KOLLUMMAR-72609 format. One record per residue: x, y, z of N, C-alpha, C, O, CB in turn. Coordinates in Angstrom, 2 decimals, decimal comma, m for minus. Glycine has a CB too. Example, Ala and Ser with C-alpha at 12.3 -4.5 7.8 and 13.67 -1.06 7.14 Angstrom:
<atoms>
@npx = 13,19	npy = m5,69	npz = 7,80	capx = 12,30	capy = m4,50	capz = 7,80	cpx = 13,20	cpy = m3,30	cpz = 7,80	opx = 14,24	opy = m3,32	opz = 8,46	cbpx = 11,31	cbpy = m4,47	cbpz = 9,05
@npx = 12,85	npy = m2,25	npz = 7,08	capx = 13,67	capy = m1,06	capz = 7,14	cpx = 12,90	cpy = 0,03	cpz = 7,87	opx = 13,41	opy = 1,14	opz = 8,04	cbpx = 14,08	cbpy = m0,60	cbpz = 5,72
</atoms>
This chain:
<atoms>
@npx = 65,95	npy = 103,52	npz = 146,42	capx = 67,13	capy = 104,55	capz = 145,96	cpx = 68,11	cpy = 104,45	cpz = 147,11	opx = 67,85	opy = 104,66	opz = 148,30	cbpx = 66,60	cbpy = 106,24	cbpz = 145,74
@npx = 69,30	npy = 104,08	npz = 146,60	capx = 70,67	capy = 104,54	capz = 147,77	cpx = 71,26	cpy = 105,80	cpz = 147,53	opx = 71,73	opy = 106,16	opz = 146,45	cbpx = 72,05	cbpy = 103,52	cbpz = 147,72
@npx = 71,21	npy = 106,51	npz = 148,65	capx = 72,06	capy = 107,72	capz = 148,77	cpx = 73,86	cpy = 107,31	cpz = 149,01	opx = 74,28	opy = 106,85	opz = 150,07	cbpx = 71,38	cbpy = 108,63	cbpz = 150,17
@npx = 74,69	npy = 107,56	npz = 147,88	capx = 76,12	capy = 107,97	capz = 148,54	cpx = 76,62	cpy = 109,08	cpz = 148,69	opx = 76,47	opy = 110,12	opz = 148,04	cbpx = 77,05	cbpy = 107,54	cbpz = 148,03
@npx = 77,32	npy = 108,84	npz = 149,68	capx = 78,10	capy = 111,08	capz = 149,77	cpx = 79,56	cpy = 110,32	cpz = 149,86	opx = 80,05	opy = 109,48	opz = 150,61	cbpx = 77,60	cbpy = 112,72	cbpz = 152,03
@npx = 80,05	npy = 111,17	npz = 148,54	capx = 81,61	capy = 111,29	capz = 148,66	cpx = 82,00	cpy = 112,42	cpz = 148,00	opx = 81,45	opy = 113,01	opz = 147,07	cbpx = 82,42	cbpy = 110,12	cbpz = 148,09
@npx = 83,61	npy = 112,78	npz = 148,93	capx = 83,54	capy = 113,72	capz = 148,38	cpx = 85,11	cpy = 113,58	cpz = 147,37	opx = 86,08	opy = 112,84	opz = 147,52	cbpx = 83,25	cbpy = 114,87	cbpz = 149,45
@npx = 84,79	npy = 114,71	npz = 146,25	capx = 85,37	capy = 114,53	capz = 144,88	cpx = 86,28	cpy = 115,73	cpz = 144,48	opx = 85,68	opy = 116,74	opz = 144,12	cbpx = 84,21	cbpy = 114,38	cbpz = 143,82
@npx = 87,27	npy = 115,77	npz = 144,48	capx = 88,37	capy = 116,51	capz = 144,22	cpx = 88,36	cpy = 117,06	cpz = 142,86	opx = 89,33	opy = 116,82	opz = 142,14	cbpx = 89,51	cbpy = 115,77	cbpz = 144,45
@npx = 87,36	npy = 117,78	npz = 142,40	capx = 87,45	capy = 118,17	capz = 140,94	cpx = 86,46	cpy = 116,79	cpz = 140,34	opx = 85,97	opy = 115,78	opz = 140,84	cbpx = 89,34	cbpy = 118,27	cbpz = 140,28
@npx = 86,51	npy = 117,40	npz = 139,00	capx = 85,59	capy = 116,72	capz = 138,31	cpx = 86,40	cpy = 115,00	cpz = 137,86	opx = 87,59	opy = 114,71	opz = 137,99	cbpx = 85,14	cbpy = 117,84	cbpz = 136,91
@npx = 85,32	npy = 114,16	npz = 137,35	capx = 86,00	capy = 112,93	capz = 137,23	cpx = 86,18	cpy = 112,36	cpz = 135,44	opx = 85,79	opy = 111,37	opz = 134,82	cbpx = 85,05	cbpy = 111,84	cbpz = 138,23
@npx = 86,86	npy = 113,42	npz = 135,12	capx = 87,54	capy = 112,84	capz = 133,66	cpx = 88,19	cpy = 112,36	cpz = 133,26	opx = 89,19	opy = 113,04	opz = 133,49	cbpx = 87,83	cbpy = 113,16	cbpz = 133,02
@npx = 88,52	npy = 111,42	npz = 132,62	capx = 89,69	capy = 110,89	capz = 131,76	cpx = 89,23	cpy = 110,22	cpz = 130,35	opx = 88,21	opy = 109,70	opz = 129,89	cbpx = 90,51	cbpy = 109,76	cbpz = 132,63
@npx = 90,62	npy = 110,53	npz = 129,89	capx = 90,71	capy = 109,84	capz = 128,69	cpx = 91,91	cpy = 108,62	cpz = 128,27	opx = 93,10	opy = 108,80	opz = 128,03	cbpx = 90,81	cbpy = 110,92	cbpz = 127,83
@npx = 91,22	npy = 107,47	npz = 128,28	capx = 91,93	capy = 106,31	capz = 128,40	cpx = 93,07	cpy = 106,24	cpz = 127,29	opx = 94,22	opy = 105,80	opz = 127,33	cbpx = 90,96	cbpy = 105,14	cbpz = 128,33
@npx = 92,35	npy = 106,80	npz = 126,33	capx = 93,63	capy = 107,08	capz = 125,09	cpx = 92,96	cpy = 108,24	cpz = 124,26	opx = 91,79	opy = 108,61	opz = 124,34	cbpx = 94,02	cbpy = 105,51	cbpz = 123,87
@npx = 93,87	npy = 108,70	npz = 123,49	capx = 93,56	capy = 110,12	capz = 122,19	cpx = 94,59	cpy = 109,85	cpz = 120,99	opx = 95,69	opy = 109,30	opz = 121,02	cbpx = 94,03	cbpy = 112,08	cbpz = 122,91
@npx = 94,11	npy = 110,24	npz = 120,27	capx = 94,48	capy = 110,21	capz = 118,62	cpx = 94,63	cpy = 110,97	cpz = 117,89	opx = 93,67	opy = 110,80	opz = 117,14	cbpx = 93,88	cbpy = 109,77	cbpz = 117,91
@npx = 95,32	npy = 111,94	npz = 117,43	capx = 95,01	capy = 112,93	capz = 116,67	cpx = 96,52	cpy = 113,21	cpz = 115,96	opx = 97,61	opy = 113,03	opz = 116,50	cbpx = 94,31	cbpy = 114,14	cbpz = 117,55
@npx = 96,28	npy = 113,63	npz = 114,78	capx = 97,58	capy = 113,68	capz = 113,61	cpx = 98,10	cpy = 115,52	cpz = 114,05	opx = 97,50	opy = 116,49	opz = 114,50	cbpx = 96,77	cbpy = 113,40	cbpz = 111,34
@npx = 99,50	npy = 115,25	npz = 113,63	capx = 99,98	capy = 116,57	capz = 114,45	cpx = 99,87	cpy = 117,29	cpz = 113,16	opx = 100,04	opy = 116,70	opz = 112,10	cbpx = 101,64	cbpy = 116,62	cbpz = 115,33
@npx = 99,54	npy = 118,79	npz = 113,23	capx = 99,14	capy = 119,75	capz = 113,04	cpx = 100,38	cpy = 120,16	cpz = 111,54	opx = 99,98	opy = 120,27	opz = 110,38	cbpx = 99,05	cbpy = 120,56	cbpz = 114,53
@npx = 101,69	npy = 120,31	npz = 111,91	capx = 102,99	capy = 120,45	capz = 111,55	cpx = 103,29	cpy = 119,04	cpz = 110,10	opx = 103,15	opy = 119,07	opz = 108,87	cbpx = 103,99	cbpy = 120,25	cbpz = 113,22
@npx = 103,70	npy = 118,04	npz = 111,02	capx = 104,03	capy = 116,98	capz = 110,67	cpx = 103,53	cpy = 115,79	cpz = 109,98	opx = 104,12	opy = 114,90	opz = 109,36	cbpx = 104,29	cbpy = 116,78	cbpz = 111,39
@npx = 101,98	npy = 116,07	npz = 110,29	capx = 101,05	capy = 114,98	capz = 109,44	cpx = 101,25	cpy = 113,70	cpz = 110,25	opx = 100,68	opy = 112,62	opz = 110,07	cbpx = 101,58	cbpy = 114,71	cbpz = 107,70
@npx = 102,35	npy = 114,09	npz = 111,40	capx = 102,61	capy = 112,55	capz = 112,20	cpx = 101,20	cpy = 112,13	cpz = 113,66	opx = 100,65	opy = 112,74	opz = 114,57	cbpx = 104,62	cbpy = 112,78	cbpz = 113,18
@npx = 101,19	npy = 110,71	npz = 113,07	capx = 99,59	capy = 110,36	capz = 113,94	cpx = 99,92	cpy = 110,33	cpz = 115,07	opx = 100,95	opy = 109,67	opz = 115,09	cbpx = 98,73	cbpy = 108,97	cbpz = 113,73
@npx = 99,54	npy = 110,83	npz = 116,62	capx = 99,89	capy = 110,33	capz = 117,93	cpx = 99,05	cpy = 109,98	cpz = 118,15	opx = 97,98	opy = 110,33	opz = 117,64	cbpx = 100,34	cbpy = 110,93	cbpz = 118,88
@npx = 99,25	npy = 108,96	npz = 119,17	capx = 98,49	capy = 108,31	capz = 120,10	cpx = 99,27	cpy = 108,35	cpz = 121,51	opx = 100,46	opy = 108,25	opz = 121,81	cbpx = 98,20	cbpy = 106,87	cbpz = 119,59
@npx = 98,25	npy = 108,50	npz = 122,14	capx = 98,63	capy = 108,63	capz = 123,87	cpx = 97,79	cpy = 107,97	cpz = 124,51	opx = 96,57	opy = 108,14	opz = 124,38	cbpx = 98,58	cbpy = 110,06	cbpz = 124,58
@npx = 98,36	npy = 107,02	npz = 125,38	capx = 97,30	capy = 106,19	capz = 126,58	cpx = 98,15	cpy = 106,29	cpz = 127,67	opx = 99,37	opy = 106,20	opz = 127,83	cbpx = 96,83	cbpy = 104,41	cbpz = 126,31
@npx = 96,74	npy = 106,59	npz = 128,72	capx = 97,19	capy = 106,63	capz = 130,16	cpx = 95,70	cpy = 105,99	cpz = 130,89	opx = 94,48	opy = 106,06	opz = 130,80	cbpx = 97,69	cbpy = 108,45	cbpz = 130,72
@npx = 96,71	npy = 105,37	npz = 131,61	capx = 96,08	capy = 104,41	capz = 132,68	cpx = 94,85	cpy = 105,24	cpz = 134,00	opx = 95,03	opy = 106,39	opz = 134,38	cbpx = 97,64	cbpy = 103,69	cbpz = 133,57
@npx = 93,94	npy = 104,55	npz = 134,41	capx = 93,19	capy = 105,28	capz = 135,61	cpx = 94,36	cpy = 106,09	cpz = 136,29	opx = 95,53	opy = 105,71	opz = 136,26	cbpx = 92,40	cbpy = 104,13	cbpz = 136,77
@npx = 93,88	npy = 107,35	npz = 136,98	capx = 94,63	capy = 107,65	capz = 137,85	cpx = 94,34	cpy = 107,19	cpz = 139,26	opx = 93,24	opy = 107,38	opz = 139,78	cbpx = 94,72	cbpy = 108,83	cbpz = 137,73
@npx = 95,34	npy = 106,58	npz = 139,89	capx = 94,73	capy = 105,97	capz = 141,28	cpx = 93,21	cpy = 106,24	cpz = 142,52	opx = 92,58	opy = 105,63	opz = 143,38	cbpx = 95,86	cbpy = 106,27	cbpz = 142,05
@npx = 93,28	npy = 107,75	npz = 141,72	capx = 92,04	capy = 108,49	capz = 143,16	cpx = 91,08	cpy = 108,01	cpz = 142,23	opx = 90,17	opy = 107,52	opz = 142,89	cbpx = 91,86	cbpy = 110,65	cbpz = 143,72
@npx = 90,79	npy = 107,90	npz = 140,81	capx = 89,91	capy = 107,43	capz = 139,63	cpx = 89,47	cpy = 106,14	cpz = 140,56	opx = 88,35	opy = 106,11	opz = 141,08	cbpx = 90,78	cbpy = 107,07	cbpz = 137,91
@npx = 90,46	npy = 105,05	npz = 140,75	capx = 90,19	capy = 103,69	capz = 140,88	cpx = 89,68	cpy = 103,69	cpz = 142,19	opx = 88,75	opy = 102,97	opz = 142,54	cbpx = 91,36	cbpy = 102,74	cbpz = 140,64
@npx = 90,36	npy = 104,57	npz = 143,03	capx = 89,98	capy = 104,32	capz = 144,39	cpx = 87,91	cpy = 104,52	cpz = 144,47	opx = 87,00	opy = 103,77	opz = 144,83	cbpx = 91,06	cbpy = 105,69	cbpz = 145,49
@npx = 87,96	npy = 105,97	npz = 143,89	capx = 86,35	capy = 106,24	capz = 143,75	cpx = 85,92	cpy = 105,12	cpz = 143,46	opx = 85,24	opy = 104,54	opz = 144,31	cbpx = 85,80	cbpy = 107,23	cbpz = 142,71
@npx = 86,20	npy = 104,46	npz = 142,12	capx = 85,63	capy = 103,29	capz = 141,49	cpx = 85,12	cpy = 102,19	cpz = 142,36	opx = 84,01	opy = 101,66	opz = 142,44	cbpx = 86,59	cbpy = 102,75	cbpz = 140,66
@npx = 86,22	npy = 102,00	npz = 142,98	capx = 86,20	capy = 100,70	capz = 143,97	cpx = 85,14	cpy = 101,32	cpz = 145,38	opx = 84,27	opy = 100,54	opz = 145,78	cbpx = 88,19	cbpy = 100,23	cbpz = 144,59
@npx = 85,24	npy = 102,48	npz = 145,94	capx = 84,26	capy = 102,71	capz = 146,90	cpx = 82,62	cpy = 102,47	cpz = 146,51	opx = 81,72	opy = 101,89	opz = 147,11	cbpx = 84,50	cbpy = 104,10	cbpz = 147,30
@npx = 82,67	npy = 103,14	npz = 145,30	capx = 80,68	capy = 103,05	capz = 144,58	cpx = 80,78	cpy = 101,32	cpz = 144,16	opx = 79,70	opy = 100,74	opz = 144,27	cbpx = 80,20	cbpy = 104,46	cbpz = 142,36
@npx = 81,72	npy = 100,62	npz = 143,79	capx = 81,29	capy = 99,20	capz = 143,50	cpx = 80,84	cpy = 98,50	cpz = 145,01	opx = 80,00	opy = 97,60	opz = 144,97	cbpx = 82,66	cbpy = 98,31	cbpz = 142,72
@npx = 81,43	npy = 98,94	npz = 146,35	capx = 81,20	capy = 98,06	capz = 147,21	cpx = 80,06	cpy = 98,91	cpz = 148,14	opx = 79,76	opy = 98,72	opz = 149,32	cbpx = 82,59	cbpy = 97,54	cbpz = 147,89
@npx = 79,65	npy = 99,71	npz = 147,40	capx = 77,92	capy = 100,42	capz = 147,88	cpx = 76,63	cpy = 99,81	cpz = 147,21	opx = 75,52	opy = 100,24	opz = 147,50	cbpx = 77,75	cbpy = 102,19	cbpz = 147,36
</atoms>
């Protein structure tokens, strides 16, 4: 078992993509977002361990 100590600022939650129908216009809305740089750095740190 390997213990890793990381200092995190908040929860590590991210939605790469979200899609929904607008409630009044019925338009389909699709939003995509890349991982924040901070998340990428944490993941890279974990991969090196």
